[in-house]
PyMOL Python script that loads the backbone (N, CA, C, O; Angstrom):
from pymol import cmd

cmd.read_pdbstr("""\
ATOM      1  N   MET A   1       0.795  -1.216  -0.318  1.00  0.00           N
ATOM      2  CA  MET A   1       0.085  -0.145   0.030  1.00  0.00           C
ATOM      3  C   MET A   1       0.840   1.411  -0.159  1.00  0.00           C
ATOM      4  O   MET A   1       1.998   1.483   0.253  1.00  0.00           O
ATOM      5  N   GLU A   2       0.353   2.393  -0.639  1.00  0.00           N
ATOM      6  CA  GLU A   2       1.174   3.402  -0.743  1.00  0.00           C
ATOM      7  C   GLU A   2       0.501   4.403   0.362  1.00  0.00           C
ATOM      8  O   GLU A   2      -0.632   4.759   0.687  1.00  0.00           O
ATOM      9  N   ILE A   3       1.920   4.664   0.770  1.00  0.00           N
ATOM     10  CA  ILE A   3       1.440   5.896   2.102  1.00  0.00           C
ATOM     11  C   ILE A   3       2.029   7.102   1.994  1.00  0.00           C
ATOM     12  O   ILE A   3       3.251   7.151   2.136  1.00  0.00           O
ATOM     13  N   LYS A   4       1.337   8.220   1.741  1.00  0.00           N
ATOM     14  CA  LYS A   4       1.868   9.689   1.764  1.00  0.00           C
ATOM     15  C   LYS A   4       1.457  10.361   2.657  1.00  0.00           C
ATOM     16  O   LYS A   4       0.278  10.525   2.970  1.00  0.00           O
ATOM     17  N   ILE A   5       2.720  10.963   3.313  1.00  0.00           N
ATOM     18  CA  ILE A   5       2.564  11.736   4.644  1.00  0.00           C
ATOM     19  C   ILE A   5       3.252  13.280   4.418  1.00  0.00           C
ATOM     20  O   ILE A   5       4.380  13.396   3.937  1.00  0.00           O
ATOM     21  N   GLY A   6       2.428  14.446   4.828  1.00  0.00           N
ATOM     22  CA  GLY A   6       2.637  15.370   4.657  1.00  0.00           C
ATOM     23  C   GLY A   6       3.334  16.073   5.869  1.00  0.00           C
ATOM     24  O   GLY A   6       2.657  16.070   6.897  1.00  0.00           O
ATOM     25  N   ILE A   7       4.542  16.665   5.940  1.00  0.00           N
ATOM     26  CA  ILE A   7       4.952  17.378   7.281  1.00  0.00           C
ATOM     27  C   ILE A   7       4.392  18.937   7.160  1.00  0.00           C
ATOM     28  O   ILE A   7       4.380  19.572   6.105  1.00  0.00           O
ATOM     29  N   GLN A   8       3.976  19.381   8.316  1.00  0.00           N
ATOM     30  CA  GLN A   8       3.875  20.307   8.625  1.00  0.00           C
ATOM     31  C   GLN A   8       4.903  21.721   8.104  1.00  0.00           C
ATOM     32  O   GLN A   8       5.949  21.640   8.747  1.00  0.00           O
ATOM     33  N   ASN A   9       4.930  22.821   7.270  1.00  0.00           N
ATOM     34  CA  ASN A   9       5.921  24.025   6.878  1.00  0.00           C
ATOM     35  C   ASN A   9       6.913  23.276   6.310  1.00  0.00           C
ATOM     36  O   ASN A   9       8.075  23.644   6.481  1.00  0.00           O
ATOM     37  N   ILE A  10       6.626  22.069   5.520  1.00  0.00           N
ATOM     38  CA  ILE A  10       7.877  21.290   4.429  1.00  0.00           C
ATOM     39  C   ILE A  10       6.919  20.892   3.202  1.00  0.00           C
ATOM     40  O   ILE A  10       6.089  19.986   3.277  1.00  0.00           O
ATOM     41  N   ALA A  11       7.142  21.696   2.046  1.00  0.00           N
ATOM     42  CA  ALA A  11       6.161  21.696   0.798  1.00  0.00           C
ATOM     43  C   ALA A  11       6.672  20.199   0.368  1.00  0.00           C
ATOM     44  O   ALA A  11       6.055  19.880  -0.648  1.00  0.00           O
ATOM     45  N   ARG A  12       7.345  19.431   0.669  1.00  0.00           N
ATOM     46  CA  ARG A  12       7.467  18.079  -0.035  1.00  0.00           C
ATOM     47  C   ARG A  12       7.098  17.015   0.814  1.00  0.00           C
ATOM     48  O   ARG A  12       7.167  17.171   2.033  1.00  0.00           O
ATOM     49  N   GLU A  13       6.705  15.928   0.309  1.00  0.00           N
ATOM     50  CA  GLU A  13       5.497  14.814   0.754  1.00  0.00           C
ATOM     51  C   GLU A  13       6.809  13.607   0.981  1.00  0.00           C
ATOM     52  O   GLU A  13       7.773  13.436   0.235  1.00  0.00           O
ATOM     53  N   ILE A  14       6.551  13.029   1.978  1.00  0.00           N
ATOM     54  CA  ILE A  14       6.796  11.424   2.185  1.00  0.00           C
ATOM     55  C   ILE A  14       6.128  10.653   1.512  1.00  0.00           C
ATOM     56  O   ILE A  14       4.901  10.725   1.584  1.00  0.00           O
ATOM     57  N   VAL A  15       6.770   9.676   0.648  1.00  0.00           N
ATOM     58  CA  VAL A  15       6.126   8.640   0.222  1.00  0.00           C
ATOM     59  C   VAL A  15       6.765   7.125   0.563  1.00  0.00           C
ATOM     60  O   VAL A  15       7.971   7.041   0.798  1.00  0.00           O
ATOM     61  N   LEU A  16       5.959   5.999   0.579  1.00  0.00           N
ATOM     62  CA  LEU A  16       6.420   5.012   0.676  1.00  0.00           C
ATOM     63  C   LEU A  16       5.606   4.037   0.632  1.00  0.00           C
ATOM     64  O   LEU A  16       4.437   4.243   0.957  1.00  0.00           O
ATOM     65  N   GLU A  17       6.038   2.713   0.212  1.00  0.00           N
ATOM     66  CA  GLU A  17       5.272   1.709   0.207  1.00  0.00           C
ATOM     67  C   GLU A  17       5.622   0.520   1.055  1.00  0.00           C
ATOM     68  O   GLU A  17       6.722  -0.026   1.144  1.00  0.00           O
ATOM     69  N   SER A  18       4.137   0.112   1.858  1.00  0.00           N
ATOM     70  CA  SER A  18       4.341  -0.687   2.896  1.00  0.00           C
ATOM     71  C   SER A  18       3.664  -2.003   2.768  1.00  0.00           C
ATOM     72  O   SER A  18       2.926  -2.149   1.794  1.00  0.00           O
ATOM     73  N   ASP A  19       3.788  -2.848   3.494  1.00  0.00           N
ATOM     74  CA  ASP A  19       3.149  -4.105   3.654  1.00  0.00           C
ATOM     75  C   ASP A  19       2.128  -4.080   4.784  1.00  0.00           C
ATOM     76  O   ASP A  19       1.201  -4.888   4.847  1.00  0.00           O
ATOM     77  N   GLN A  20       2.328  -3.180   5.613  1.00  0.00           N
ATOM     78  CA  GLN A  20       1.324  -3.146   6.734  1.00  0.00           C
ATOM     79  C   GLN A  20       0.146  -2.950   6.406  1.00  0.00           C
ATOM     80  O   GLN A  20       0.016  -2.073   5.551  1.00  0.00           O
ATOM     81  N   ASP A  21      -1.297  -3.706   6.956  1.00  0.00           N
ATOM     82  CA  ASP A  21      -2.423  -3.191   6.949  1.00  0.00           C
ATOM     83  C   ASP A  21      -2.989  -1.724   6.916  1.00  0.00           C
ATOM     84  O   ASP A  21      -2.460  -0.831   7.578  1.00  0.00           O
ATOM     85  N   SER A  22      -4.092  -1.514   6.113  1.00  0.00           N
ATOM     86  CA  SER A  22      -4.244   0.120   6.163  1.00  0.00           C
ATOM     87  C   SER A  22      -5.043   0.369   7.614  1.00  0.00           C
ATOM     88  O   SER A  22      -4.737   1.467   8.078  1.00  0.00           O
ATOM     89  N   ASN A  23      -5.681  -0.132   8.175  1.00  0.00           N
ATOM     90  CA  ASN A  23      -6.322  -0.332   9.491  1.00  0.00           C
ATOM     91  C   ASN A  23      -5.181  -0.180  10.609  1.00  0.00           C
ATOM     92  O   ASN A  23      -5.299   0.596  11.557  1.00  0.00           O
ATOM     93  N   ALA A  24      -4.112  -0.968  10.408  1.00  0.00           N
ATOM     94  CA  ALA A  24      -3.360  -0.743  11.547  1.00  0.00           C
ATOM     95  C   ALA A  24      -2.310   0.424  11.438  1.00  0.00           C
ATOM     96  O   ALA A  24      -1.748   0.856  12.444  1.00  0.00           O
ATOM     97  N   VAL A  25      -2.068   0.915  10.181  1.00  0.00           N
ATOM     98  CA  VAL A  25      -1.584   2.165   9.866  1.00  0.00           C
ATOM     99  C   VAL A  25      -2.377   3.378  10.493  1.00  0.00           C
ATOM    100  O   VAL A  25      -1.807   4.278  11.109  1.00  0.00           O
ATOM    101  N   ALA A  26      -4.001   3.315  10.244  1.00  0.00           N
ATOM    102  CA  ALA A  26      -4.519   4.091  10.565  1.00  0.00           C
ATOM    103  C   ALA A  26      -4.639   4.064  12.273  1.00  0.00           C
ATOM    104  O   ALA A  26      -4.963   5.128  12.800  1.00  0.00           O
ATOM    105  N   GLU A  27      -4.502   3.423  12.749  1.00  0.00           N
ATOM    106  CA  GLU A  27      -4.554   3.362  14.465  1.00  0.00           C
ATOM    107  C   GLU A  27      -3.113   3.909  14.699  1.00  0.00           C
ATOM    108  O   GLU A  27      -3.065   4.868  15.469  1.00  0.00           O
ATOM    109  N   LEU A  28      -2.057   3.523  14.234  1.00  0.00           N
ATOM    110  CA  LEU A  28      -0.748   4.107  14.496  1.00  0.00           C
ATOM    111  C   LEU A  28      -0.687   5.677  14.161  1.00  0.00           C
ATOM    112  O   LEU A  28       0.189   6.416  14.609  1.00  0.00           O
ATOM    113  N   VAL A  29      -1.715   6.087  13.327  1.00  0.00           N
ATOM    114  CA  VAL A  29      -1.419   7.705  13.038  1.00  0.00           C
ATOM    115  C   VAL A  29      -2.530   8.449  13.857  1.00  0.00           C
ATOM    116  O   VAL A  29      -2.274   9.637  14.049  1.00  0.00           O
ATOM    117  N   SER A  30      -3.437   8.098  14.258  1.00  0.00           N
ATOM    118  CA  SER A  30      -4.092   8.451  15.064  1.00  0.00           C
ATOM    119  C   SER A  30      -3.550   8.434  16.940  1.00  0.00           C
ATOM    120  O   SER A  30      -3.805   9.313  17.763  1.00  0.00           O
ATOM    121  N   ALA A  31      -2.987   7.509  17.110  1.00  0.00           N
ATOM    122  CA  ALA A  31      -2.229   7.276  18.278  1.00  0.00           C
ATOM    123  C   ALA A  31      -1.261   8.349  18.496  1.00  0.00           C
ATOM    124  O   ALA A  31      -1.304   9.020  19.527  1.00  0.00           O
ATOM    125  N   ALA A  32      -0.103   8.615  17.284  1.00  0.00           N
ATOM    126  CA  ALA A  32       0.803   9.721  17.226  1.00  0.00           C
ATOM    127  C   ALA A  32       0.131  11.063  16.896  1.00  0.00           C
ATOM    128  O   ALA A  32       0.801  12.087  16.761  1.00  0.00           O
ATOM    129  N   LEU A  33      -1.259  11.037  16.762  1.00  0.00           N
ATOM    130  CA  LEU A  33      -1.756  12.619  16.822  1.00  0.00           C
ATOM    131  C   LEU A  33      -2.219  12.818  18.128  1.00  0.00           C
ATOM    132  O   LEU A  33      -1.870  13.805  18.776  1.00  0.00           O
ATOM    133  N   SER A  34      -3.059  11.868  18.617  1.00  0.00           N
ATOM    134  CA  SER A  34      -3.552  12.067  19.966  1.00  0.00           C
ATOM    135  C   SER A  34      -2.319  12.336  21.275  1.00  0.00           C
ATOM    136  O   SER A  34      -2.464  13.211  22.129  1.00  0.00           O
ATOM    137  N   LYS A  35      -1.209  11.468  21.220  1.00  0.00           N
ATOM    138  CA  LYS A  35      -0.518  11.290  22.237  1.00  0.00           C
ATOM    139  C   LYS A  35       0.739  12.312  22.028  1.00  0.00           C
ATOM    140  O   LYS A  35       1.473  12.636  22.962  1.00  0.00           O
ATOM    141  N   GLY A  36       0.910  12.822  20.571  1.00  0.00           N
ATOM    142  CA  GLY A  36       1.967  13.824  20.623  1.00  0.00           C
ATOM    143  C   GLY A  36       3.251  13.043  20.526  1.00  0.00           C
ATOM    144  O   GLY A  36       4.357  13.519  20.781  1.00  0.00           O
ATOM    145  N   SER A  37       3.006  11.746  20.116  1.00  0.00           N
ATOM    146  CA  SER A  37       3.920  10.654  20.162  1.00  0.00           C
ATOM    147  C   SER A  37       4.719  10.945  18.613  1.00  0.00           C
ATOM    148  O   SER A  37       4.539  11.897  17.853  1.00  0.00           O
ATOM    149  N   GLU A  38       5.846   9.525  18.423  1.00  0.00           N
ATOM    150  CA  GLU A  38       6.179   9.369  17.126  1.00  0.00           C
ATOM    151  C   GLU A  38       5.497   8.541  16.191  1.00  0.00           C
ATOM    152  O   GLU A  38       5.266   7.401  16.593  1.00  0.00           O
ATOM    153  N   LEU A  39       5.135   8.821  15.092  1.00  0.00           N
ATOM    154  CA  LEU A  39       4.768   7.638  14.025  1.00  0.00           C
ATOM    155  C   LEU A  39       5.753   6.767  13.335  1.00  0.00           C
ATOM    156  O   LEU A  39       6.413   7.395  12.508  1.00  0.00           O
ATOM    157  N   ARG A  40       5.959   5.886  13.402  1.00  0.00           N
ATOM    158  CA  ARG A  40       6.906   4.841  13.020  1.00  0.00           C
ATOM    159  C   ARG A  40       6.050   4.064  12.329  1.00  0.00           C
ATOM    160  O   ARG A  40       4.976   3.578  12.685  1.00  0.00           O
ATOM    161  N   LEU A  41       6.871   3.963  10.882  1.00  0.00           N
ATOM    162  CA  LEU A  41       6.502   3.046   9.853  1.00  0.00           C
ATOM    163  C   LEU A  41       7.475   2.294   9.297  1.00  0.00           C
ATOM    164  O   LEU A  41       8.573   2.743   8.966  1.00  0.00           O
ATOM    165  N   THR A  42       7.137   1.201   9.180  1.00  0.00           N
ATOM    166  CA  THR A  42       8.289   0.230   7.774  1.00  0.00           C
ATOM    167  C   THR A  42       7.443   0.401   6.649  1.00  0.00           C
ATOM    168  O   THR A  42       6.227   0.557   6.540  1.00  0.00           O
ATOM    169  N   ASP A  43       8.671   0.314   5.588  1.00  0.00           N
ATOM    170  CA  ASP A  43       8.391   0.288   4.261  1.00  0.00           C
ATOM    171  C   ASP A  43       8.741  -1.049   3.964  1.00  0.00           C
ATOM    172  O   ASP A  43       9.364  -1.668   4.826  1.00  0.00           O
ATOM    173  N   GLU A  44       8.380  -1.742   2.636  1.00  0.00           N
ATOM    174  CA  GLU A  44       8.535  -2.776   2.133  1.00  0.00           C
ATOM    175  C   GLU A  44      10.096  -3.687   1.922  1.00  0.00           C
ATOM    176  O   GLU A  44      10.339  -4.847   1.588  1.00  0.00           O
ATOM    177  N   LYS A  45      10.855  -2.645   2.259  1.00  0.00           N
ATOM    178  CA  LYS A  45      12.424  -3.221   2.144  1.00  0.00           C
ATOM    179  C   LYS A  45      12.668  -3.096   3.563  1.00  0.00           C
ATOM    180  O   LYS A  45      13.835  -3.432   3.763  1.00  0.00           O
ATOM    181  N   GLY A  46      12.214  -2.832   4.416  1.00  0.00           N
ATOM    182  CA  GLY A  46      12.611  -2.775   5.894  1.00  0.00           C
ATOM    183  C   GLY A  46      13.185  -1.797   6.561  1.00  0.00           C
ATOM    184  O   GLY A  46      13.808  -1.972   7.608  1.00  0.00           O
ATOM    185  N   ARG A  47      12.984  -0.499   5.900  1.00  0.00           N
ATOM    186  CA  ARG A  47      13.556   0.848   6.141  1.00  0.00           C
ATOM    187  C   ARG A  47      12.390   0.930   7.332  1.00  0.00           C
ATOM    188  O   ARG A  47      11.381   0.258   7.544  1.00  0.00           O
ATOM    189  N   VAL A  48      13.012   2.090   8.024  1.00  0.00           N
ATOM    190  CA  VAL A  48      12.028   2.500   9.114  1.00  0.00           C
ATOM    191  C   VAL A  48      12.060   4.265   9.342  1.00  0.00           C
ATOM    192  O   VAL A  48      12.918   4.969   9.875  1.00  0.00           O
ATOM    193  N   VAL A  49      10.884   4.584   8.763  1.00  0.00           N
ATOM    194  CA  VAL A  49      10.364   5.976   8.983  1.00  0.00           C
ATOM    195  C   VAL A  49       9.889   6.628  10.335  1.00  0.00           C
ATOM    196  O   VAL A  49       8.841   6.222  10.837  1.00  0.00           O
ATOM    197  N   ILE A  50      10.696   7.729  11.008  1.00  0.00           N
ATOM    198  CA  ILE A  50      10.100   8.160  12.349  1.00  0.00           C
ATOM    199  C   ILE A  50       9.678   9.327  11.743  1.00  0.00           C
ATOM    200  O   ILE A  50      10.207   9.852  10.764  1.00  0.00           O
ATOM    201  N   ILE A  51       8.585   9.772  12.430  1.00  0.00           N
ATOM    202  CA  ILE A  51       8.144  11.092  11.890  1.00  0.00           C
ATOM    203  C   ILE A  51       7.466  11.644  13.590  1.00  0.00           C
ATOM    204  O   ILE A  51       6.600  10.936  14.104  1.00  0.00           O
ATOM    205  N   PRO A  52       7.945  12.896  14.311  1.00  0.00           N
ATOM    206  CA  PRO A  52       7.153  13.335  15.302  1.00  0.00           C
ATOM    207  C   PRO A  52       5.776  13.690  15.069  1.00  0.00           C
ATOM    208  O   PRO A  52       5.496  14.383  14.090  1.00  0.00           O
ATOM    209  N   GLY A  53       4.521  13.120  16.197  1.00  0.00           N
ATOM    210  CA  GLY A  53       3.290  13.232  15.786  1.00  0.00           C
ATOM    211  C   GLY A  53       2.791  14.660  16.226  1.00  0.00           C
ATOM    212  O   GLY A  53       1.594  14.677  16.509  1.00  0.00           O
ATOM    213  N   GLY A  54       3.354  15.683  16.327  1.00  0.00           N
ATOM    214  CA  GLY A  54       3.234  17.211  16.336  1.00  0.00           C
ATOM    215  C   GLY A  54       3.499  17.860  15.164  1.00  0.00           C
ATOM    216  O   GLY A  54       2.990  18.955  14.924  1.00  0.00           O
ATOM    217  N   ALA A  55       4.270  17.282  14.376  1.00  0.00           N
ATOM    218  CA  ALA A  55       4.646  17.401  13.070  1.00  0.00           C
ATOM    219  C   ALA A  55       3.922  17.255  11.877  1.00  0.00           C
ATOM    220  O   ALA A  55       4.122  17.924  10.863  1.00  0.00           O
ATOM    221  N   LEU A  56       2.914  16.203  12.033  1.00  0.00           N
ATOM    222  CA  LEU A  56       2.208  15.376  11.009  1.00  0.00           C
ATOM    223  C   LEU A  56       1.402  17.126  10.327  1.00  0.00           C
ATOM    224  O   LEU A  56       1.355  18.216  10.897  1.00  0.00           O
ATOM    225  N   GLY A  57       0.919  16.741   9.035  1.00  0.00           N
ATOM    226  CA  GLY A  57       0.265  18.096   8.691  1.00  0.00           C
ATOM    227  C   GLY A  57      -1.097  16.898   7.936  1.00  0.00           C
ATOM    228  O   GLY A  57      -2.304  17.136   7.973  1.00  0.00           O
ATOM    229  N   TYR A  58      -0.466  15.681   7.324  1.00  0.00           N
ATOM    230  CA  TYR A  58      -1.644  14.436   6.722  1.00  0.00           C
ATOM    231  C   TYR A  58      -0.910  13.777   6.619  1.00  0.00           C
ATOM    232  O   TYR A  58       0.307  13.956   6.620  1.00  0.00           O
ATOM    233  N   VAL A  59      -1.913  12.231   6.427  1.00  0.00           N
ATOM    234  CA  VAL A  59      -1.603  11.179   5.941  1.00  0.00           C
ATOM    235  C   VAL A  59      -2.502  10.583   5.299  1.00  0.00           C
ATOM    236  O   VAL A  59      -3.569  10.173   5.756  1.00  0.00           O
ATOM    237  N   GLU A  60      -2.004  10.484   3.899  1.00  0.00           N
ATOM    238  CA  GLU A  60      -3.020   9.599   3.098  1.00  0.00           C
ATOM    239  C   GLU A  60      -2.741   8.224   2.806  1.00  0.00           C
ATOM    240  O   GLU A  60      -1.576   7.994   2.481  1.00  0.00           O
ATOM    241  N   LEU A  61      -3.553   7.234   2.846  1.00  0.00           N
ATOM    242  CA  LEU A  61      -3.394   5.648   2.718  1.00  0.00           C
ATOM    243  C   LEU A  61      -4.006   5.484   1.402  1.00  0.00           C
ATOM    244  O   LEU A  61      -5.147   5.821   1.087  1.00  0.00           O
ATOM    245  N   GLY A  62      -3.128   4.934   0.676  1.00  0.00           N
ATOM    246  CA  GLY A  62      -3.580   4.237  -0.659  1.00  0.00           C
ATOM    247  C   GLY A  62      -4.114   2.862  -0.723  1.00  0.00           C
ATOM    248  O   GLY A  62      -3.887   1.975   0.100  1.00  0.00           O
ATOM    249  N   GLY A  63      -4.850   2.772  -1.788  1.00  0.00           N
ATOM    250  CA  GLY A  63      -5.566   1.003  -1.802  1.00  0.00           C
ATOM    251  C   GLY A  63      -4.398   0.178  -1.594  1.00  0.00           C
ATOM    252  O   GLY A  63      -3.247   0.613  -1.632  1.00  0.00           O
ATOM    253  N   GLU A  64      -4.714  -0.994  -1.379  1.00  0.00           N
ATOM    254  CA  GLU A  64      -3.889  -2.505  -1.135  1.00  0.00           C
ATOM    255  C   GLU A  64      -3.097  -2.380  -2.549  1.00  0.00           C
ATOM    256  O   GLU A  64      -3.483  -1.909  -3.619  1.00  0.00           O
ATOM    257  N   LYS A  65      -1.900  -2.944  -2.198  1.00  0.00           N
ATOM    258  CA  LYS A  65      -1.194  -2.939  -3.540  1.00  0.00           C
ATOM    259  C   LYS A  65      -1.472  -3.889  -4.679  1.00  0.00           C
ATOM    260  O   LYS A  65      -1.074  -5.041  -4.509  1.00  0.00           O
ATOM    261  N   ALA A  66      -2.068  -3.612  -5.779  1.00  0.00           N
ATOM    262  CA  ALA A  66      -2.394  -4.666  -7.090  1.00  0.00           C
ATOM    263  C   ALA A  66      -1.310  -5.146  -7.391  1.00  0.00           C
ATOM    264  O   ALA A  66      -0.269  -4.489  -7.373  1.00  0.00           O
ATOM    265  N   ARG A  67      -1.395  -6.523  -7.757  1.00  0.00           N
ATOM    266  CA  ARG A  67      -0.766  -7.688  -8.330  1.00  0.00           C
ATOM    267  C   ARG A  67      -0.179  -7.004  -9.425  1.00  0.00           C
ATOM    268  O   ARG A  67      -0.877  -6.138  -9.953  1.00  0.00           O
ATOM    269  N   SER A  68       0.967  -7.211  -9.881  1.00  0.00           N
ATOM    270  CA  SER A  68       1.704  -6.472 -10.785  1.00  0.00           C
ATOM    271  C   SER A  68       1.553  -7.558 -12.077  1.00  0.00           C
ATOM    272  O   SER A  68       1.243  -8.740 -11.930  1.00  0.00           O
ATOM    273  N   VAL A  69       1.892  -6.787 -13.607  1.00  0.00           N
ATOM    274  CA  VAL A  69       1.418  -7.760 -14.640  1.00  0.00           C
ATOM    275  C   VAL A  69       2.760  -7.576 -15.323  1.00  0.00           C
ATOM    276  O   VAL A  69       3.492  -6.590 -15.231  1.00  0.00           O
ATOM    277  N   GLY A  70       2.991  -8.832 -16.115  1.00  0.00           N
ATOM    278  CA  GLY A  70       4.080  -8.795 -16.554  1.00  0.00           C
ATOM    279  C   GLY A  70       5.493  -9.321 -15.942  1.00  0.00           C
ATOM    280  O   GLY A  70       5.375  -9.786 -14.808  1.00  0.00           O
ATOM    281  N   PHE A  71       6.535  -9.331 -16.370  1.00  0.00           N
ATOM    282  CA  PHE A  71       7.581  -9.951 -16.006  1.00  0.00           C
ATOM    283  C   PHE A  71       8.334  -8.751 -14.283  1.00  0.00           C
ATOM    284  O   PHE A  71       8.683  -7.573 -14.367  1.00  0.00           O
ATOM    285  N   ALA A  72       8.342  -9.282 -13.495  1.00  0.00           N
ATOM    286  CA  ALA A  72       8.929  -8.612 -12.359  1.00  0.00           C
ATOM    287  C   ALA A  72      10.098  -9.224 -11.454  1.00  0.00           C
ATOM    288  O   ALA A  72       9.976 -10.414 -11.167  1.00  0.00           O
ATOM    289  N   ALA A  73      10.917  -8.723 -11.104  1.00  0.00           N
ATOM    290  CA  ALA A  73      12.119  -9.014 -10.060  1.00  0.00           C
ATOM    291  C   ALA A  73      11.560  -9.398  -8.867  1.00  0.00           C
ATOM    292  O   ALA A  73      10.786  -8.571  -8.385  1.00  0.00           O
ATOM    293  N   LEU A  74      11.735 -10.456  -8.224  1.00  0.00           N
ATOM    294  CA  LEU A  74      10.869 -10.549  -6.793  1.00  0.00           C
ATOM    295  C   LEU A  74      12.397 -10.292  -5.991  1.00  0.00           C
ATOM    296  O   LEU A  74      12.450 -10.250  -4.762  1.00  0.00           O
TER     297      LEU A  74
END
""", "prot")
cmd.dss("prot")
cmd.show_as("cartoon", "prot")
cmd.util.cbc("prot")
cmd.orient("prot")
């Protein structure tokens, strides 16, 4: 699933692909916003993105990742 994160006072957004469930990500975002804690997400390559909860502008959750067509390296 594609996740777009907007940070307050920064023009560029963070975009990452994640294998996490959209409901689980939505719960993490809600917790970070309500408690003012950090938002910690892991992308599909295992990299961790950490964002302070107070700096979040918006989080856009895309649909589940569609199956790719054609030849793809796994």
